[in-house]
BAVEXTOR-22360 format. One record per residue: x, y, z of N, C-alpha, C in turn; residue in three letters. Coordinates in steps of 0.001 Angstrom, whole numbers, plus 500000, padded with zeros to 6 digits. Layout:
! BAVEXTOR-22360
XYZXYZXYZAla...
! end
This chain:
! BAVEXTOR-22360
181903831636306592181321830357307036180992829519305802Met181452828273305802181270827400304651179804827023304472Met179435826783303203178085826324302891178077824807302766Asp176983824196303206176828822747303129175459822463302540Phe175428822113301236174173821841300521173206823014300641Leu173728824216300535172883825406300615172645825901302017Gly173103825169303020172946825571304421174308825911305003Leu174306826841305904175553827152306599175858826041307609Thr177091826011308075177476825018309066176636825167310338Ile176355826409310703175531826641311887174126826084311731Gly173546826229310536172212825677310298172216824159310318Gln173285823567309818173410822108309882173474821648311337Val174222822372312158174289822040313575172911822137314228Glu172176823196313874170840823363314435169928822209314023Arg170013821799312767169183820697312287169537819400313005Phe170807819172313255171229817958313966170654817939315382Ile170637819082316038170093819148317396168576818939317390Leu167904819468316370166462819238316251166178817758316065Ile166946817122315185166797815678314970167061814921316264Val168021815384317050168356814703318305167180814722319275Ser166509815875319400165374815937320339164232815051319857Arg163947815073318565162899814196318039163303812722318168Phe164595812433318019165057811054318161164781810531319563Thr165040811345320586164739810940321951163272810610322125Gly162405811429321537160973811161321629160599809880320892Met161198809649319710160909808447318932161387807188319657Phe162379807308320513162916806138321208162070805712322400Leu161250806612322943160547806287324183159040806504324137Ser158528807256323193157111807605323178156255806446322681Ala154978806416323065154079805383322547153990805434321024Pro153767804295320415153620804118318975154942804277318244Phe155638805391318442156887805630317720157992804681318174Phe157966804272319439159031803414319959158805801944319652Ser157632801582319143157360800183318838158102799769317573Arg158584798530317577159339798014316429158377797535315351Ala157662798484314763156668798175313741157065798856312443Val157045798114311353157336798681310047158819798816309780Gly159156799103308539160571799251308164161217800441308869Pro162465800270309260163171801361309929163406802536308990Arg163472802255307699163671803352306751162493804319306789Arg161290803754306967160106804617307029160159805492308275Ile160543804908309410160634805685310646161720806746310537Lys162838806383309907163916807366309730163469808506308822Thr162753808162307747162256809196306846161256810100307562Ala160403809517308400159442810313309164160165811239310132Leu161188810716310804161971811526311744162617812709311046Leu163249812463309922163911813548309187162886814524308610Leu161754813990308148160722814867307582160132815799308621Gly159828815273309795159270816103310869160293817143311308Val161550816737311403162606817679311796162776818778310756Ser162667818416309486162815819400308410161676820410308419Leu160469819941308684159316820850308745159443821791309946Val159985821275311053160109822082312272161261823074312190Thr162255822803311347163476823597311292163235825106311143Phe162359825581310226162168827040310092161597827709311328Pro160988826912312240160357827483313422161310827597314606Leu162523827067314459163468827010315582164481828137315461Val164655828838316544165619829945316558167044829404316644Ser168031830173316149169441829735316253169835829531317707Pro170689828561317941171138828307319299172388829134319585Trp172744829357320843173801830327321198175139830090320518Pro175533828837320323176855828542319759176779828168318289Leu175757828639317610175576828246316213176769828688315358Glu177378827716314697178515827977313828179837828101314549Gly179833828027315872181056828185316647181347826993317557Gln180493825985317519180631824859318440181698823884317962Ala182439823347318900183402822297318586182694820947318608Ser183410819901318220182818818564318189182363818118319586Val183187818264320640182712817886321983181472818666322417Pro181403819962322062180209820744322411178974820213321693Met179127819848320415177995819313319661177536817983320233Met178492817156320632178132815861321219177363816068322524Ile177869816975323364177184817259324619175788817828324399Gly175662818776323455174350819363323167173406818325322571Ala173933817444321725173093816408321120172568815431322153Gly173426815017323075172996814109324145171932814769325012Val172114816048325299171122816778326095169763816792325406Thr169760817047324087168493817082323354167837815709323322Glu168626814648323185168067813289323201167420812999324549Val168069813425325628167533813195326978166211813929327160Val166135815172326690164892815946326822163753815245326093Ile163988814845324853162948814160324096162583812818324698Gly163581812084325212163320810760325784162503810855327065Ala162825811816327928162071811979329173160634812367328877Val160443813250327920159084813647327543158294812449327039Phe158869811688326108158172810522325571157933809452326619Gly158893809279327534158753808262328571157584808565329498Met157417809839329868156315810201330758154962809912330113Leu154842810165328822153589809858328132153411808345328028Val154505807628327816154430806165327648154009805468328928His154202806096330064153873805463331336152392805156331468Trp151528805840330742150101805529330817149841804141330236Val150612803748329230150473802403328682151187801369329541Leu152285801779330188152960800873331117152032800539332286Val151251801526332741150294801284333822149292800212333430Ala148866800229332173147917799222331696148578797841331679Val149854797784331297150559796508331320150688795968332746Gln150994796844333701151076796423335100149725795917335581Val148656796634335221147313796200335605146987794845334979Ala147379794640333722147147793356333082147880792224333775Gly149105792498334245149850791492334997149166791132336313Gly148646792144337022147941791885338280146663791091338039Leu145924791481336996144685790774336684144974789333336277Ile145990789149335440146341787803335005146761786909336165Gly147470787463337143147874786681338315146662786247339117Phe145695787143339297144502786807340065143625785791339338Gln143641785816338022142802784906337233143512783607336891Met144770783461337305145507782250337000146057782212335598Gly146242783383334984146760783448333616148191783969333567Leu148845784021334720150181784608334757151196783766333993Ser150931782480333803151857781617333085151619781632331580Met150512782210331169150189782261329730150857783487329118Ala151960783268328412152734784348327811152668784245326296Leu152691785389325646152713785439324187153862786355323772Val154411786079322613155479786913322074154880788122321371Met155257789292321833154809790534321209155808790911320123Asp155438790813318838156407791105317774156832792556317711Pro156036793461318297156378794883318226157419795284319266Thr157535794489320339158529794795321373159604793722321486Ser159347792553320881160312791470320941160404790811322299Gly159377790981323146159386790428324497158152789569324711Met158264788635325660157123787834326050156330788588327110Gln155038788684326897154174789412327813152962788556328130Glu152306788884329255151078788199329607149990788463328578Gly149086787510328456148019787643327460147194788891327717Val146752789085328961145925790250329274146721791545329191Leu147981791507329585148813792707329485148921793160328042Ser149167792202327152149298792540325737147972793020325156Asn146878792360325546145559792752325041145202794170325474Leu145342794461326768144993795787327262145921796858326683Leu147192796525326512148134797480325925147696797862324517Tyr147325796870323717146916797147322339145620797952322295Met144704797653323221143445798410323264143718799882323572Val144566800129324561144864801516324940145691802201323865Val146563801464323185147346802062322105146430802508320966Leu145421801684320640144455802090319609143660803315320063Met143313803362321352142624804544321880143524805763321815Leu144793805574322124145779806663322068145862807235320654Phe145906806361319656145971806825318269144646807466317843Leu143536806937318347142228807506318006142062808914318567Asn142741809182319690142709810521320300143781811441319733Leu144431811007318647145497811788317995146673812025318925Asp146968811033319779148091811179320686149416811289319963Gly149557810581318825150820810659318071151025812046317487His149926812696317085150044814063316581150388815034317707His149804814796318880150085815672320019151543815555320456Leu152125814358320342153533814186320686154419815055319802Leu154179814980318504154985815763317565154756817253317784Ile153503817641318010153188819064318217153866819601319479Glu153849818808320550154459819260321804155965819428321658Ser156623818480320997158070818601320798158380819816319925Ile157570820042318895157792821212318035157647822510318826Ala156649822568319722156463823766320535157553823912321595Lys158156822793321989159157822849323054160388823652322657Ser160625823830321348161788824604320923161610826095321224Phe160358826512321496160116827897321888160243828068323399Gln159727827107324153159774827200325615161092826690326189Thr161741825781325464163011825214325911163970825244324716Leu164552826406324421165378826562323211166576825620323197Pro167122825450322020168313824632321861169477825241322645Leu170253824388323266171465824839323938171293825330325350Gly170064825343325892169873825830327257170097824727328281Val170230823494327817170486822383328726169219821735329239Gly169409820729330069168290819986330656167582820871331682Ile166244820825331753165519821632332740166004821356334154Pro165647822230335066166079822121336461165817820731337003Ala166844820144337598166749818765338059165655818542339084Gly165450819504339984164441819341341025163047819262340410Glu162774820141339423161466820114338782161242818835338006Gly162256818386337267162138817145336508161954815953337440Met162671815939338553162542814844339514161150814823340121Leu160619816003340445159289816071341037158229815565340065Arg158330815962338811157366815514337803157495814013337559Val158728813514337532158937812077337314158351811252338451Ser158551811711339694157982810995340840156456811016340773Ile155891812168340393154436812249340246153945811287339169Ala154725811135338091154346810211337037154375808764337499Gly155406808393338285155493807018338800154331806726339749Val154022807675340625152900807485341542151588807336340786Leu151398808156339753150177808066338964150120806753338194Gln151284806246337771151352804965337056150785803842337926Leu151281803713339147150819802634340011149385802863340485Phe149009804129340670147630804429341050146670803995339952Lys147023804287338703146169803901337584146111802380337447Leu147245801695337642147259800233337558146328799620338598Ala146323800181339810145452799653340869143987799942340550Ile143712801135340011142333801485339661141782800523338614Ile142588800200337604142131799320336534141909797901337036Ile142811797418337866142743796017338294141899795794339539Ser141541796857340258140847796708341544139544795919341452Ala138637796175340482137378795403340456137595793903340328Pro138518793489339463138748792054339264139465791465340468Ile140415792197341043141095791696342244140092791495343374Ile139181792457343564138177792341344625137254791149344378Ala136811790973343129135906789864342818136568788511343036Ala137812788366342581138495787082342748138853786818344204Thr139188787867344957139482787675346383138241787185347120Lys137074787733346786135832787255347398135568785804347013Leu135873785460345760135708784065345326136610783130346132Leu137876783493346258138806782640346999138418782557348476Tyr137892783644349018137434783628350407136263782660350563Leu135324782736349612134194781804349661134630780354349505Gly135569780121348593136080778765348405136780778268349672Met137484779164350347138155778781351590137155778396352671Gly136055779139352760135033778809353754134369777475353447Leu134120777236352148133528775957351761134464774802352093Ile135751774998351795136725773951352086136870773735353599Asn136704774817354363136773774703355826135596773903356356Arg134416774126355766133216773411356222133207771960355750Ala133708771725354529133713770362353971135085770075353390Ser136019769636354205137390769408353723137492768383352616Pro136535767485352506136612766457351487136326766992350085Gln135755768190350008135481768805348705136737769561348247Ile137278769169347106138478769808346567138078771067345780Gln137719772099346538137158773286345902138202774053345092Val139465773952345440140473774764344763140776774251343357Phe140340773024343044140447772568341666139422773282340786Phe138349773753341422137314774482340691137536775990340725Leu138394776448341612138554777885341813139116778572340582Ala140107777959339913140757778636338789139815778892337621Met139086777887337102138163778201335986137068779184336375Pro136581779083337628135549780027338066136136781434338168Ile137379781529338674138041782838338772138231783453337390Ala138589782641336404138754783159335049137423783631334483Gln136357782856334723135045783256334231134599784567334879Met134735784660336205134341785887336902135201787059336447Ile136508786809336274137410787878335850137024788449334495Gly136717787583333544136339788067332213134990788784332244Phe134061788308333076132766788983333191132944790387333766Val133713790488334851133941791803335472134715792706334518Val135696792146333808136460792946332847135554793476331747Leu134643792628331267133706793080330231132789794179330726Gly132347794066331985131458795087332537132189796415332747Leu133431796352333188134184797577333451134711798234332174Thr134705797499331059135192798080329813134317799231329331Met133073799296329825132201800409329432132745801750329923Thr133437801726331059134033802951331605135529803050331321Leu136100801986330782137548801919330590138043803024329666Phe137345803229328529137799804224327561137756805635328140Ser136722805926328951136624807258329544137755807503330541Gln138031806495331358139116806624332332140456806793331626Val140699805996330584141980806050329895142148807367329137Met141067807890328555141152809182327869141539810279328855Ala140972810225330051141316811204331092142764811050331532Arg143210809802331699144572809564332170145608809911331098Glu145292809653329839146215810040328766146427811545328786Ile145346812283328967145461813740329052146273814148330282Asp146099813425331388146848813745332598148342813500332440Gly148717812397331794150143812119331587150742813087330572Phe149965813525329604150446814560328685150727815854329448Phe149867816184330394150077817403331178151369817311331985Ser151647816132332567152891815951333305154098816085332384Leu154011815455331208155132815520330264155370816943329778Ala154291817691329571154443819063329088155127819965330114Asn155009819615331403155695820414332425157203820311332276Lys157688819189331786159124819018331594159664820015330569Ile158886820246329510159354821113328430158770822520328529Ile158105822823329651157644824180329883156360824570329191Gly155546823597328774154272823929328123153141823945329131Leu
! end
């Protein structure tokens, strides 16, 4: 077997597959998937993490004997595993964005969009604000370290070359993640939606009693004021709820890789 920079061909194949699984996670996971900083730094981090993990990974069944099509198939499989894992964790932040969109619509801020330089997309003001708050909380809870640790451990529970986990189990976990995503979005936005709905109901009754009063011209600024007040009051519990939900989405993601 030929040597390649001190490594056998089989070891090079193993390293490529390790990089592939981490690449999938880097493409979809929170923080790592954001377009922040030079790409060279992210590439160096990806290769560095893969290099540190390499001694802990057992040889895969076709090590040194795989053809090019087999390597391509195995590499795609590893990317999918890492991407699904990162995506499930990322859904906790997507839930916050959905909640921000609902809140912004109720407060009349749905037309106020800002360009997010980290994603290259226009997002609602509240969606972007809440996303950044939860992302900072995610980093404060060492979520980025937990992502790397979970992927590193996954090579023991889901070895290289065994393929994608059972489709039924992955589908069940994914559906549970989607349901939890929308449930969390409703939980976050429910207080403000309820407050603004009561405001609009009151404004409707006033307009019904005195049609000459143009109450709906006053409804939007009052709705924004009430929305920000309720949002400020609920922020005292926001961090506790999000810390619990981040842990819950990590648990769902870990089921995919057998942890």
